[in-house]
C-alpha positions in Angstrom: 94.5 174.2 154.2 91.7 172.0 152.4 89.3 175.1 152.2 92.1 177.2 150.4 92.2 174.6 147.3 89.0 174.0 147.2 86.4 176.4 145.9 83.2 175.9 143.9 84.3 178.7 141.9 86.6 177.8 138.4 89.7 179.8 138.6 90.6 182.6 136.5 91.4 181.5 132.6 94.5 184.0 132.5 96.0 181.9 135.6 95.7 178.5 133.6 97.5 180.2 130.9 100.2 181.6 133.0 100.8 178.4 134.3 100.5 176.7 131.2 103.1 179.2 130.0 105.7 178.1 132.7 105.0 174.5 132.1 106.2 174.4 128.2 108.8 176.8 129.2 110.4 174.7 131.6 109.8 171.9 129.5 111.8 174.0 126.6 114.7 174.6 128.9 114.8 171.0 129.9 115.1 169.6 126.3 117.8 172.0 125.4 120.0 170.8 128.2 118.8 167.3 127.6 119.5 167.5 123.5 123.1 169.3 124.9 123.9 166.8 127.2 123.5 168.8 130.4 126.2 171.4 129.2 124.4 174.3 130.2 127.7 176.5 129.7 127.0 176.0 125.8 123.5 176.8 126.3 122.7 179.9 128.5 123.8 182.5 125.8 121.5 185.4 124.4 120.8 183.3 121.4 119.6 180.4 123.2 117.5 182.7 125.4 116.8 184.4 122.4 114.8 181.0 120.9 113.6 180.2 124.4 111.6 183.6 124.1 110.3 182.9 120.4 109.0 179.7 121.7 106.8 181.3 124.4 105.6 184.2 122.4 104.2 181.4 119.6 102.9 178.9 122.3 100.9 181.7 123.8 99.6 182.6 120.6 98.1 179.2 119.7 97.5 178.2 123.1 95.3 181.7 123.4 93.8 180.7 119.5 93.1 177.3 120.1 91.4 178.6 123.6 92.9 175.1 125.5 93.0 177.7 128.8 89.2 178.6 129.0 87.7 175.5 130.0 86.9 174.7 133.1 90.2 172.8 134.2 88.6 170.3 137.2 86.1 168.9 133.9 88.5 168.1 131.5 87.9 165.7 128.9 89.4 163.6 126.2 88.5 166.5 123.9 90.4 168.9 126.0 93.2 166.5 126.1 93.2 166.3 122.2 93.2 170.3 122.0 96.4 170.3 124.2 98.2 167.7 122.1 97.3 169.6 118.7 98.4 172.9 120.7 101.7 171.5 121.6 102.1 170.0 118.0 100.9 173.4 116.0 103.5 175.3 118.5 106.5 173.0 117.7 105.8 173.0 114.1 105.6 177.5 114.1 108.7 177.5 116.0 110.5 174.7 113.9 109.7 176.8 110.4 110.1 180.4 111.9 113.9 179.6 113.9 114.8 178.1 110.2 113.8 181.1 108.4 115.4 183.5 110.6 119.4 183.9 110.8 121.3 184.9 113.9 125.4 185.0 114.4 126.4 181.7 115.9 123.4 179.9 115.0 125.6 177.0 114.0 126.5 176.4 118.0 122.4 175.6 118.2 121.1 174.2 115.4 122.9 171.2 115.9 120.6 170.0 118.7 118.0 172.1 117.9 115.7 169.3 116.2 116.4 166.9 118.7 115.9 169.4 121.4 112.2 169.8 119.8 111.3 166.4 119.8 112.4 166.2 123.3 110.2 169.4 124.4 107.3 168.1 122.2 106.7 165.1 124.4 107.5 166.8 128.0 105.5 169.4 126.9 102.6 167.7 126.3 102.9 165.0 128.9 103.2 167.9 131.7 100.1 169.7 130.3 97.8 166.7 130.3 99.1 165.7 133.7 98.7 168.8 135.0 94.7 168.6 133.9 94.7 165.3 135.0 96.1 165.9 138.5 93.8 168.9 139.0 90.7 166.9 137.9 91.8 164.1 140.6 92.9 166.5 143.4 89.6 168.5 142.9 87.4 165.2 143.0 89.3 164.0 145.9 88.3 167.6 147.8 85.6 167.5 146.9 84.6 164.4 148.3 86.8 164.9 151.7 85.0 168.6 152.0 81.2 166.9 151.5 82.3 164.4 154.1 83.3 167.0 156.3 80.5 168.6 155.8 78.3 165.6 156.5 80.4 165.0 159.7 77.7 165.6 163.1 79.3 168.3 165.1 79.9 167.2 168.3 81.0 168.5 171.7 82.8 166.4 174.9 81.9 166.9 178.0 85.2 167.9 180.2 88.7 168.8 180.0 90.6 166.4 181.4 93.1 163.7 180.3 90.1 161.4 179.7 88.3 163.9 177.7 91.6 164.1 175.6 91.6 160.5 174.8 88.1 161.1 173.2 88.8 163.7 170.9 92.1 162.0 169.7 90.3 159.0 169.0 87.3 160.6 167.3 89.3 162.9 165.1 92.0 159.2 164.1 89.2 157.0 163.4 88.8 156.7 159.8 84.8 155.5 160.5 83.9 158.2 162.8 81.3 160.5 160.9 81.5 162.8 164.3 83.3 166.0 164.1 85.1 167.2 167.7 84.1 171.2 167.7 85.5 171.5 171.5 85.1 170.7 175.2 82.7 171.8 177.5 83.8 172.8 181.5 82.5 175.0 183.7 85.7 175.3 186.0 86.9 179.0 185.4 90.4 178.2 184.6 89.4 176.1 181.6 86.6 178.2 180.1 87.7 179.4 176.7 91.1 178.4 176.6 91.9 175.9 174.2 93.3 172.3 174.6 94.7 170.6 171.5 93.4 173.4 169.2 90.0 172.7 170.5 88.2 175.6 172.4 86.7 175.0 176.1 83.4 176.2 176.4 81.0 177.0 179.6 77.9 174.7 179.5 75.7 177.8 179.1 77.3 178.6 175.9 75.7 175.0 174.6 72.5 176.6 173.1 74.8 179.3 171.4 77.0 176.8 169.7 74.1 174.5 168.7 72.4 177.3 166.9 75.9 178.7 165.0 77.7 175.4 164.6 74.5 172.8 164.7 75.9 170.8 167.4 74.4 167.3 167.6 75.9 165.3 170.2 77.1 165.8 173.7 80.1 163.0 174.5 80.3 162.3 178.3 82.4 159.1 179.5 80.6 157.1 182.1 81.8 157.5 185.7 83.0 160.8 185.3 84.0 162.2 188.6 82.2 165.6 187.9 79.0 164.9 188.4 76.7 167.9 189.3 78.6 169.8 186.2 77.9 166.8 183.7 74.4 166.7 184.7 74.0 170.3 184.5 75.4 170.3 180.6 73.2 166.9 180.2 69.9 168.7 181.2 70.6 171.9 179.0 71.5 169.3 176.3 67.9 167.6 176.7 66.3 171.0 176.6 68.3 171.9 173.6 67.5 168.6 171.6 70.8 167.7 171.4 71.6 164.1 171.7 73.7 162.6 174.6 75.8 159.5 174.3 78.2 158.0 176.6 81.5 156.2 176.0 83.1 153.8 178.6 86.3 154.2 180.2 89.4 154.2 178.5 90.6 151.2 179.9 87.7 149.5 178.7 88.4 150.3 174.7 88.8 147.6 172.6 92.3 147.1 172.2 93.2 150.7 173.1 90.9 152.4 170.4 87.2 153.5 170.9 84.7 152.0 168.9 81.9 153.5 168.0 80.2 150.2 168.7 81.0 151.1 172.2 78.9 154.3 172.2 75.5 154.1 173.7 72.6 156.4 174.1 72.1 158.1 177.5 69.8 155.7 179.5 67.2 157.4 182.3 69.7 156.1 185.4 72.6 158.1 184.3 70.6 161.5 185.4 70.6 160.4 188.7 73.1 163.0 190.4 74.8 160.7 192.6 78.4 160.7 193.2 80.5 157.0 191.9 79.9 154.1 195.1 83.3 153.1 196.4 83.4 150.0 197.8 86.0 148.5 200.5 86.6 145.6 198.2 89.1 143.7 200.4 86.1 143.6 203.2 84.1 141.9 200.9 86.8 139.6 199.6 87.2 138.7 203.0 83.9 137.6 203.6 82.8 135.6 200.2 85.8 134.1 199.4 85.9 130.4 199.2 82.1 130.4 200.8 79.2 128.6 200.1 76.6 131.4 199.4 72.8 131.0 198.8 71.1 133.3 196.8 66.8 132.8 197.0 65.0 135.0 194.3 68.2 134.4 192.2 66.3 134.6 188.9 64.8 138.0 189.6 66.3 141.7 189.2 68.1 142.2 192.1 68.9 138.5 192.9 70.6 137.8 189.3 72.8 140.9 190.1 73.9 139.8 193.4 75.0 136.6 191.8 76.8 137.9 189.4 78.8 140.5 191.6 79.6 137.3 194.2 80.7 135.3 191.8 83.4 138.1 190.9 84.8 137.8 195.3 85.7 133.9 194.3 82.8 132.0 196.5 83.5 128.0 196.7 80.4 128.1 194.8 76.6 130.0 194.3 73.7 128.3 195.0 70.7 129.5 192.4 67.2 129.4 194.5 64.1 130.1 192.5 60.8 129.1 191.5 60.6 131.1 187.9 62.1 128.1 186.0 62.3 130.2 182.6 64.4 133.2 184.3 66.0 130.3 186.0 67.4 128.7 183.2 68.0 132.0 181.1 70.5 133.3 184.1 72.2 129.6 184.2 72.7 130.0 180.3 74.3 133.6 180.9 76.6 132.2 183.3 77.8 129.2 181.3 78.5 131.9 178.5 80.8 133.6 180.8 82.7 130.4 181.9 81.1 131.1 185.4 79.0 127.8 185.1 81.3 125.7 187.4 81.1 128.2 190.2 77.2 127.7 190.4 74.5 124.9 191.7 71.1 125.2 190.1 68.0 124.4 192.6 64.6 125.5 191.6 62.1 125.6 194.6 60.0 127.8 196.5 60.4 129.5 200.1 57.0 128.5 200.8 58.0 125.1 200.8 59.8 124.0 203.8 60.5 120.7 202.6 62.2 121.6 199.6 64.5 124.1 201.4 65.9 121.6 203.7 66.9 119.2 201.0 68.7 122.1 199.3 70.3 122.8 203.1 71.2 119.2 203.5 73.1 119.2 199.5 75.1 122.4 199.8 75.3 123.7 203.4 75.2 127.3 202.7 77.5 129.4 204.8 76.1 132.9 203.7 72.7 133.6 202.5 71.5 136.5 200.5 67.5 136.4 200.5 66.1 138.2 197.8 63.0 136.2 196.9 60.1 138.1 197.5 56.4 139.3 196.6 57.1 142.9 195.9 54.4 144.5 193.7 52.0 146.9 195.9 48.8 146.6 194.4 49.3 142.9 193.6 49.9 142.0 197.3 47.0 144.6 198.2 44.2 142.4 196.8 46.3 139.2 198.0 47.3 139.3 201.7 47.2 135.9 202.2 50.4 135.5 199.2 52.1 138.3 201.3 52.0 136.7 204.0 52.9 133.5 202.6 55.8 134.4 200.8 56.8 137.4 202.6 56.6 136.8 206.1 56.5 132.8 206.3 59.0 132.1 203.6 61.4 134.7 205.5 60.5 133.1 208.7 61.0 129.3 207.2 64.4 130.2 205.5 65.6 132.4 208.5 64.7 129.0 211.2 66.9 127.1 208.8 69.8 129.1 208.7 69.8 129.1 212.6 69.6 125.3 212.2 72.2 124.7 210.1 74.1 127.5 211.8 74.8 129.8 208.8 77.2 132.5 209.4 75.3 135.5 207.8 72.0 135.9 206.3 71.3 139.0 204.4 67.5 140.2 203.9 67.0 142.6 201.0 64.1 144.8 202.1 62.3 147.9 201.2 61.6 151.3 202.2 58.4 150.7 201.4 58.6 148.7 205.1 58.9 152.7 207.0 55.8 153.5 208.0 53.8 151.2 205.9 50.8 152.4 204.2 50.2 148.7 202.1 50.1 145.3 202.9 53.4 144.8 200.7 55.7 147.2 202.9 53.9 145.7 206.3 54.7 142.1 205.1 58.7 142.9 204.7 58.6 144.9 207.7 57.2 142.2 209.6 59.9 139.8 208.2 62.5 142.7 209.3 61.1 142.4 212.7 61.4 138.7 212.9 64.8 138.6 211.3 66.1 140.8 214.0 64.5 139.4 216.9 66.0 136.1 216.1 69.5 137.8 215.3 69.3 138.6 219.1 67.8 135.3 220.5 70.8 133.1 219.3 74.5 133.8 218.8 75.8 132.4 216.0 73.8 133.3 213.0 74.1 137.2 212.2 71.0 138.4 210.4 71.3 141.9 208.7 68.5 143.6 206.9 69.3 146.1 203.7 66.7 148.8 203.2 66.1 150.7 199.9 64.3 152.0 197.6 63.3 151.4 193.7 65.6 150.0 191.7 66.0 151.5 187.9 65.1 148.5 185.3 64.1 145.9 187.5 61.2 143.5 186.4 58.0 145.4 186.5 59.5 148.7 187.6 58.3 152.0 186.2 61.1 152.7 183.6 60.5 149.7 181.6 57.1 150.2 181.2 57.3 153.7 180.5 59.6 152.4 177.9 57.3 150.1 176.7 54.4 153.0 176.1 56.8 155.5 174.6 57.4 152.6 172.1 53.7 151.9 171.6 53.3 155.8 171.0 51.8 156.7 174.4 50.2 157.8 176.7 52.3 157.5 179.6 50.6 156.9 182.7 51.6 158.0 186.1 49.3 157.8 189.1 49.6 161.6 190.4 51.9 164.6 189.2 53.9 165.3 192.3 54.5 161.3 193.5 58.3 161.1 194.0 60.4 158.1 194.7 64.0 157.1 195.6 66.2 155.5 192.9 68.9 153.1 192.6 70.1 151.3 189.6 70.6 147.4 190.0 74.4 147.2 190.2 74.7 150.2 192.8 72.0 148.6 195.2 73.9 145.5 195.0 77.4 146.9 195.6 76.1 148.3 198.5 74.2 145.3 199.6 77.5 143.5 199.8 79.3 145.9 201.6 76.5 145.9 204.3 77.4 141.8 204.7 80.8 142.8 205.1 80.3 145.0 207.9 77.1 143.8 209.6 77.7 142.5 212.8 74.1 140.8 213.3 70.7 142.6 214.5 71.3 145.9 212.1 69.2 147.7 209.4 71.2 149.2 207.0 70.0 152.2 204.7 71.6 153.1 202.0 71.9 157.1 200.4 69.7 156.9 197.6 70.1 160.4 196.5 67.7 163.0 196.1 63.9 161.8 195.6 63.2 161.9 191.6 59.4 163.4 190.9 57.7 160.8 188.5 56.2 163.1 186.4 60.3 164.9 185.8 61.5 160.8 185.0 58.6 160.3 182.2 59.4 164.2 180.9 63.1 163.1 180.4 62.7 159.8 179.2 60.2 160.9 176.0 63.1 163.7 175.7 65.6 161.0 175.6 63.4 159.1 172.7 63.9 162.5 170.6 60.4 163.2 171.2 58.1 166.0 172.7 56.6 165.6 176.1 52.6 166.3 175.9 53.2 166.6 171.5 54.2 163.3 170.7 53.4 161.6 173.6 51.2 162.2 176.4 51.1 162.4 180.1 48.3 161.1 181.7 47.5 160.9 185.7 45.3 158.0 186.7 44.6 158.3 190.1 46.9 156.5 193.3 46.7 152.8 193.2 45.6 151.0 196.6 48.3 151.2 199.1 50.2 153.9 197.3 52.3 156.6 199.2 53.1 159.8 197.2 56.5 159.8 199.2 58.6 157.1 200.5 60.3 156.7 203.6 63.6 155.1 204.5 62.9 155.7 208.4 60.6 154.9 210.8 59.6 157.9 212.9 61.3 156.2 216.1 64.4 155.2 214.4 67.5 157.2 213.9 70.7 156.9 211.9 74.3 156.2 212.8 77.2 156.5 210.0 79.6 153.8 209.1 82.9 153.9 207.5 80.6 153.9 204.0 78.9 157.5 203.8 76.7 155.6 201.5 75.8 153.2 204.4 73.8 154.1 207.3 72.5 151.8 210.4 68.9 152.6 211.5 68.5 152.2 215.1 65.3 150.7 216.0 63.4 149.3 218.8 64.1 145.1 219.3 61.6 143.0 219.7 61.0 140.0 222.5 61.5 137.2 220.0 59.0 134.7 221.3 56.6 137.7 221.2 57.4 138.2 217.9 57.4 134.5 217.1 54.1 134.0 218.5 52.5 136.9 216.5 53.8 135.5 213.2 52.3 132.0 214.1 48.8 133.3 214.6 49.3 135.9 211.1 50.2 132.7 209.1 47.9 130.5 210.5 45.5 132.8 209.3 47.0 132.7 205.9 47.2 129.3 205.8 43.7 128.7 206.9 42.4 130.8 203.9 41.1 133.3 206.5 39.5 136.6 204.7 41.4 139.6 203.5 39.9 141.7 206.5 41.1 139.5 208.7 44.8 139.0 207.8 45.1 142.7 207.3 43.9 143.5 210.7 46.4 141.0 212.6 49.4 142.6 210.4 48.1 145.9 212.1 48.4 144.7 215.1 52.2 143.6 214.5 52.8 147.1 212.9 51.1 149.5 215.0 52.3 152.0 212.5 51.1 150.3 209.3 48.4 152.8 208.1 46.7 151.7 204.9 46.4 154.7 202.4 44.4 155.3 199.7 43.1 151.4 200.1 39.8 149.7 200.7 41.9 148.9 204.2 41.7 152.4 205.4 40.0 152.9 208.9 39.1 150.4 211.5 36.9 148.4 208.9 38.7 146.6 206.7 36.8 145.3 203.5 37.2 142.1 202.3 39.0 142.7 198.3 37.4 140.3 195.9 
């Protein structure tokens, strides 16, 4: 409709003249009726109609002579309005003089109200002609601004054609502040493609490139937690290749006051590209496990530990003890929880798991019933050059905490381990495997405390992980550094990993190692490429990718199972139980005592690593100075 009325081309001057004539003719008829008190029976006579025709003829001559129809009406000025006034004035004068000079039969019937009619007509005609020009001028200005605003709007596609996608479309179209124009929907379902929903066409993802070239599509809008994960990722990958931005919006239940705000739009994050189905939890089981419990979280200030705290608090525990030695992160977490009115459910206790006396004080004070053990040294290169610290924290600290859990009759002890503990090739992975062996054997040795191990791969966004590092390198203009072009890793988001930790804690009966479905392994080179593209840059042009070589102890790929282990399923498709060889507790305890003694005595790295390999026979150092039978001291 707007395109019909709005055009940059000026309307024909003869069309303007015709409209002017219709206005003055209609004004004269109304004036005659008003002068005759709307007694139209006397008005509709041949004489009166003759006067109307005469007036119209005079008006045409005067209007053409004064050229009031030749200006571009949308640009009418004060001078144009004055010319209209003069044209109507001259028309009235010429008509009055001419009508007096003419002698018609029954003229007396009209003469008695002709003068009054001319006065009415002067004001009505002048007003209508000026109002017509002002209205057209303002209407054009409104349409011009509206048309230009429409032209400036960014053309977007919406992924999906379900009710949620329609809600997004309606929200974007009804939002006055929206600068987005919805072109249509993207959905590969055969029964939807090329159909229309609320006058918007449904396109296949293969048509995205064509739509960008024809309609200048600038964005694809996706809803978080969309059920069609595979199709959505297919469309997202095409958009990344075609340099189309992808933004996500929260589910409609999270919209503010039922309306989608542009502030709720967020750029696509790298974790959104992980091809995994949403996690479905048995929340009733978790609720039964945690409700009213005294819960301890070690490493509470870390990326995993802090998320454990947040999620545990949602299940109404009696309180959660936040245990960590990192002062500033612990303080920041405390402030965050206080801001969310959860401070009354938390107890902050600062200390190290290497300090048995401090741990005992905390157990005496808070008497935890459930422990989530997330405290650990986790960086592979750092632990490779500091095996003493890996043993002191990951092995000795875990042993001390586990022994106290048994002494204080804790119900469950959930240890957060890593896929690097499987067939370890580095000190960090071996130290976590030894901790797994100790807690497993302890679980079978005593009857009360149930020890549960959860094992998963890398988490996106954790402190010191690859994603924040790549992001920082991109912000600095590059290059992005990776260790090997073919290196792969399993990835999970932090909330996903913690959700599965809580589920495992609820279904575990003690002695199990739970492994999580991490999806497909991700090639780190591809991860770097996608992060560069998500930043709106071109890989190898704007940002270089440089291979630096494998670091000490680093694997090309990670494993979730030892070669002697196998999986059995659980009720949750995302969680499996690894069946492993059970170790004799007394044997493991004695071996650990020797290892911890070596670390406590500040023995050489060579001696410590050799003892770790005795305990974990599958520990085979890779790309490391410890490789082979002769370990070398790392300075």
